[in-house]
TORSE-515418 format. One record per residue (C-alpha): residue in three letters; x, y, z. Coordinates in steps of 0.001 Angstrom, whole numbers, plus 500000, padded with zeros to 6 digits. Layout:
// residues N
residu = ALA | X = X | Y = Y | Z = Z
...
//
This chain:
// residues 194
residu = MET | X = 413051 | Y = 315542 | Z = 503666
residu = ARG | X = 414408 | Y = 313760 | Z = 506682
residu = THR | X = 412391 | Y = 310614 | Z = 505799
residu = ARG | X = 413728 | Y = 310530 | Z = 502229
residu = SER | X = 417326 | Y = 310858 | Z = 503432
residu = GLY | X = 416741 | Y = 308134 | Z = 506001
residu = ARG | X = 415366 | Y = 305801 | Z = 503328
residu = ARG | X = 418340 | Y = 306461 | Z = 501052
residu = LEU | X = 420760 | Y = 305764 | Z = 503888
residu = ALA | X = 418901 | Y = 302578 | Z = 504847
residu = GLY | X = 418868 | Y = 301454 | Z = 501195
residu = ALA | X = 422588 | Y = 302100 | Z = 500871
residu = LEU | X = 423321 | Y = 300162 | Z = 504065
residu = VAL | X = 421195 | Y = 297216 | Z = 502878
residu = ALA | X = 422922 | Y = 297165 | Z = 499461
residu = LEU | X = 426468 | Y = 297507 | Z = 500859
residu = PRO | X = 426964 | Y = 293821 | Z = 501832
residu = PHE | X = 425802 | Y = 292710 | Z = 498365
residu = VAL | X = 428239 | Y = 295083 | Z = 496662
residu = LEU | X = 431079 | Y = 293914 | Z = 498906
residu = VAL | X = 430278 | Y = 290240 | Z = 498321
residu = ALA | X = 430020 | Y = 290753 | Z = 494560
residu = GLY | X = 433361 | Y = 292525 | Z = 494544
residu = ALA | X = 434986 | Y = 289836 | Z = 496672
residu = SER | X = 433587 | Y = 287056 | Z = 494464
residu = SER | X = 435039 | Y = 288474 | Z = 491281
residu = ALA | X = 438372 | Y = 289166 | Z = 492962
residu = ALA | X = 438543 | Y = 285612 | Z = 494351
residu = ALA | X = 437748 | Y = 283936 | Z = 491023
residu = ASP | X = 440946 | Y = 281874 | Z = 490658
residu = VAL | X = 439376 | Y = 279255 | Z = 488371
residu = THR | X = 437745 | Y = 280188 | Z = 485064
residu = VAL | X = 436321 | Y = 278347 | Z = 482079
residu = ASP | X = 438511 | Y = 279945 | Z = 479402
residu = THR | X = 437377 | Y = 278031 | Z = 476323
residu = VAL | X = 434298 | Y = 275982 | Z = 475433
residu = VAL | X = 434670 | Y = 273818 | Z = 472306
residu = PRO | X = 431745 | Y = 271676 | Z = 471048
residu = GLN | X = 432992 | Y = 268302 | Z = 469785
residu = GLY | X = 430033 | Y = 267548 | Z = 467486
residu = ASP | X = 429172 | Y = 264269 | Z = 469223
residu = GLY | X = 427250 | Y = 265604 | Z = 472228
residu = THR | X = 430408 | Y = 266290 | Z = 474203
residu = VAL | X = 432129 | Y = 269588 | Z = 474876
residu = ALA | X = 435766 | Y = 270325 | Z = 475708
residu = LEU | X = 436202 | Y = 272785 | Z = 478574
residu = VAL | X = 439567 | Y = 274454 | Z = 479072
residu = VAL | X = 439690 | Y = 275409 | Z = 482745
residu = ALA | X = 442388 | Y = 277916 | Z = 483727
residu = VAL | X = 443588 | Y = 277809 | Z = 487312
residu = ALA | X = 445499 | Y = 280590 | Z = 489003
residu = PRO | X = 446839 | Y = 279648 | Z = 492422
residu = GLY | X = 444399 | Y = 280737 | Z = 495084
residu = CYS | X = 446516 | Y = 279822 | Z = 498088
residu = GLY | X = 448151 | Y = 283178 | Z = 498757
residu = ASP | X = 451853 | Y = 282468 | Z = 499268
residu = ALA | X = 451334 | Y = 278680 | Z = 499381
residu = ASP | X = 451460 | Y = 276420 | Z = 496326
residu = THR | X = 448360 | Y = 274742 | Z = 494866
residu = THR | X = 448777 | Y = 270952 | Z = 495061
residu = GLY | X = 445279 | Y = 269737 | Z = 494297
residu = LEU | X = 442144 | Y = 270672 | Z = 492404
residu = THR | X = 438645 | Y = 269216 | Z = 492321
residu = LEU | X = 436310 | Y = 270100 | Z = 489457
residu = GLU | X = 432676 | Y = 268990 | Z = 489401
residu = VAL | X = 430078 | Y = 269530 | Z = 486673
residu = PRO | X = 426433 | Y = 270112 | Z = 487673
residu = GLU | X = 423740 | Y = 267480 | Z = 488208
residu = GLY | X = 422504 | Y = 265973 | Z = 484964
residu = SER | X = 425991 | Y = 266212 | Z = 483429
residu = ALA | X = 429000 | Y = 263872 | Z = 483323
residu = VAL | X = 432741 | Y = 264138 | Z = 482789
residu = VAL | X = 433908 | Y = 261780 | Z = 480036
residu = SER | X = 437661 | Y = 262401 | Z = 480292
residu = ALA | X = 440117 | Y = 264783 | Z = 481923
residu = THR | X = 443629 | Y = 265925 | Z = 481097
residu = ALA | X = 445974 | Y = 267598 | Z = 483553
residu = PRO | X = 449205 | Y = 269557 | Z = 483092
residu = ASP | X = 452525 | Y = 267695 | Z = 483217
residu = GLY | X = 453259 | Y = 266306 | Z = 486656
residu = TRP | X = 449561 | Y = 266130 | Z = 487614
residu = THR | X = 447156 | Y = 263177 | Z = 487622
residu = GLY | X = 443384 | Y = 263055 | Z = 487618
residu = VAL | X = 440900 | Y = 260563 | Z = 489054
residu = LEU | X = 437517 | Y = 260633 | Z = 487344
residu = ASP | X = 434342 | Y = 259788 | Z = 489286
residu = GLY | X = 431114 | Y = 260536 | Z = 487373
residu = ARG | X = 430576 | Y = 264286 | Z = 487606
residu = ARG | X = 433791 | Y = 264905 | Z = 489508
residu = VAL | X = 437532 | Y = 264901 | Z = 488810
residu = ASP | X = 440157 | Y = 265065 | Z = 491555
residu = PHE | X = 443521 | Y = 266323 | Z = 490320
residu = ALA | X = 446750 | Y = 266143 | Z = 492319
residu = GLY | X = 450272 | Y = 266934 | Z = 491403
residu = GLY | X = 453384 | Y = 268942 | Z = 491751
residu = ALA | X = 453052 | Y = 272340 | Z = 493301
residu = LEU | X = 451536 | Y = 275057 | Z = 491147
residu = PRO | X = 453529 | Y = 278094 | Z = 492283
residu = ALA | X = 451886 | Y = 281396 | Z = 493138
residu = GLY | X = 451549 | Y = 283553 | Z = 490037
residu = GLN | X = 451554 | Y = 280616 | Z = 487576
residu = VAL | X = 448402 | Y = 279717 | Z = 485641
residu = ALA | X = 447744 | Y = 276109 | Z = 484604
residu = GLU | X = 445139 | Y = 274702 | Z = 482224
residu = PHE | X = 443086 | Y = 271569 | Z = 482812
residu = LEU | X = 440948 | Y = 270003 | Z = 480075
residu = LEU | X = 437591 | Y = 268344 | Z = 480736
residu = THR | X = 435560 | Y = 266580 | Z = 478089
residu = ALA | X = 431993 | Y = 266460 | Z = 479348
residu = ARG | X = 428389 | Y = 265808 | Z = 478451
residu = ILE | X = 426358 | Y = 268751 | Z = 479670
residu = GLY | X = 422680 | Y = 268290 | Z = 480476
residu = ALA | X = 421287 | Y = 271825 | Z = 480448
residu = PRO | X = 418926 | Y = 273805 | Z = 478230
residu = ALA | X = 420555 | Y = 276170 | Z = 475755
residu = GLY | X = 420846 | Y = 279648 | Z = 477246
residu = GLU | X = 421208 | Y = 278397 | Z = 480831
residu = ARG | X = 424286 | Y = 279216 | Z = 482899
residu = VAL | X = 426313 | Y = 276047 | Z = 483547
residu = THR | X = 428308 | Y = 276342 | Z = 486765
residu = LEU | X = 431154 | Y = 274081 | Z = 487804
residu = MET | X = 432326 | Y = 273679 | Z = 491367
residu = ALA | X = 436080 | Y = 274144 | Z = 491791
residu = GLU | X = 438108 | Y = 273595 | Z = 494945
residu = GLN | X = 441849 | Y = 274178 | Z = 495188
residu = ARG | X = 443957 | Y = 272446 | Z = 497822
residu = CYS | X = 447091 | Y = 274109 | Z = 499140
residu = ASP | X = 450393 | Y = 272674 | Z = 500337
residu = ASP | X = 450166 | Y = 274539 | Z = 503627
residu = GLY | X = 447256 | Y = 272216 | Z = 504486
residu = THR | X = 445140 | Y = 275033 | Z = 505854
residu = SER | X = 443767 | Y = 276928 | Z = 502874
residu = ASP | X = 441090 | Y = 275815 | Z = 500457
residu = THR | X = 439756 | Y = 278123 | Z = 497800
residu = ARG | X = 436349 | Y = 277426 | Z = 496303
residu = SER | X = 434953 | Y = 279086 | Z = 493218
residu = THR | X = 432185 | Y = 278509 | Z = 490698
residu = PRO | X = 433441 | Y = 279051 | Z = 487163
residu = GLY | X = 430922 | Y = 278644 | Z = 484385
residu = PHE | X = 429689 | Y = 279384 | Z = 480897
residu = THR | X = 426388 | Y = 279899 | Z = 479107
residu = ALA | X = 425177 | Y = 276758 | Z = 477360
residu = SER | X = 424345 | Y = 276834 | Z = 473675
residu = ALA | X = 422649 | Y = 274238 | Z = 471477
residu = GLU | X = 426114 | Y = 273099 | Z = 470348
residu = THR | X = 427554 | Y = 272678 | Z = 473854
residu = VAL | X = 424838 | Y = 270518 | Z = 475403
residu = ASP | X = 424025 | Y = 266851 | Z = 474922
residu = PRO | X = 420295 | Y = 266586 | Z = 474109
residu = ALA | X = 420261 | Y = 263020 | Z = 475459
residu = MET | X = 421235 | Y = 264352 | Z = 478903
residu = THR | X = 418224 | Y = 266689 | Z = 479044
residu = VAL | X = 415546 | Y = 264147 | Z = 478118
residu = SER | X = 413156 | Y = 263813 | Z = 481025
residu = VAL | X = 411528 | Y = 260441 | Z = 481545
residu = PRO | X = 407816 | Y = 260785 | Z = 482267
residu = GLN | X = 406668 | Y = 259334 | Z = 485554
residu = GLU | X = 405097 | Y = 255914 | Z = 485246
residu = VAL | X = 401337 | Y = 256107 | Z = 485570
residu = PRO | X = 399790 | Y = 252977 | Z = 487057
residu = ALA | X = 397390 | Y = 251193 | Z = 484718
residu = GLY | X = 393680 | Y = 251099 | Z = 485550
residu = ALA | X = 391897 | Y = 247961 | Z = 486720
residu = ASP | X = 391444 | Y = 245202 | Z = 484135
residu = GLY | X = 388187 | Y = 243270 | Z = 483485
residu = ARG | X = 389002 | Y = 240454 | Z = 485923
residu = GLN | X = 389715 | Y = 242868 | Z = 488771
residu = ILE | X = 386431 | Y = 244703 | Z = 488102
residu = ALA | X = 384482 | Y = 241412 | Z = 488078
residu = VAL | X = 386028 | Y = 240345 | Z = 491410
residu = ALA | X = 385144 | Y = 243748 | Z = 492926
residu = VAL | X = 381506 | Y = 243539 | Z = 491691
residu = VAL | X = 381068 | Y = 239964 | Z = 492962
residu = GLY | X = 382607 | Y = 240909 | Z = 496313
residu = PHE | X = 380331 | Y = 243938 | Z = 496625
residu = ALA | X = 377236 | Y = 241849 | Z = 495710
residu = ALA | X = 378177 | Y = 239208 | Z = 498305
residu = LEU | X = 378603 | Y = 241915 | Z = 500950
residu = VAL | X = 375185 | Y = 243438 | Z = 500137
residu = GLY | X = 373570 | Y = 239969 | Z = 500168
residu = ALA | X = 375064 | Y = 239191 | Z = 503595
residu = ALA | X = 373854 | Y = 242545 | Z = 504951
residu = VAL | X = 370303 | Y = 241884 | Z = 503646
residu = ALA | X = 370301 | Y = 238372 | Z = 505175
residu = VAL | X = 371413 | Y = 239682 | Z = 508586
residu = ALA | X = 368769 | Y = 242418 | Z = 508474
residu = GLY | X = 366081 | Y = 239828 | Z = 507574
residu = ARG | X = 367042 | Y = 237598 | Z = 510517
residu = ARG | X = 366852 | Y = 240511 | Z = 512932
residu = ARG | X = 363390 | Y = 241397 | Z = 511688
residu = GLY | X = 362289 | Y = 237760 | Z = 512048
residu = ARG | X = 363429 | Y = 237621 | Z = 515689
residu = ALA | X = 361883 | Y = 240970 | Z = 516492
residu = GLY | X = 358495 | Y = 239981 | Z = 515006
//
């Protein structure tokens, strides 16, 4: 009995950090992918909702990055904000987003992921107090309509070609010359020894 109770207690203590982290993660999710709209041309529009994650400070910047194998085509920010696009990443900056106010940012992207896979963005909020950064990983489940098949094509590794006829002939002649030289040296040694 005592062993069973000890195991239960140990199991509960091991699981506790995971439960606390899971609870903290969902509570700290200040950035979410609210809407996913396939555009019919291999791109998808992602409406990303941002709630200020700076406590009492205002949010003054946001970085969104799509995963490897994907690319951001364009980005739209709320009034008073600007965005700088760099491949998979967009850096937004603008007027303060006050605590309690939710803003929406629009990304048009090409997603390179298999249908059914979870696509996770990296989001980082910057705060006007200069000390707080909030990171989160909003995402959505890819479907056949929301991915760009061209982004998931894998290029096979290049296999070197085998030797051609000329290379084989040079190798055979070289080998024959080497054998002939070895036979000649062996014959000379026998002649001197005899």
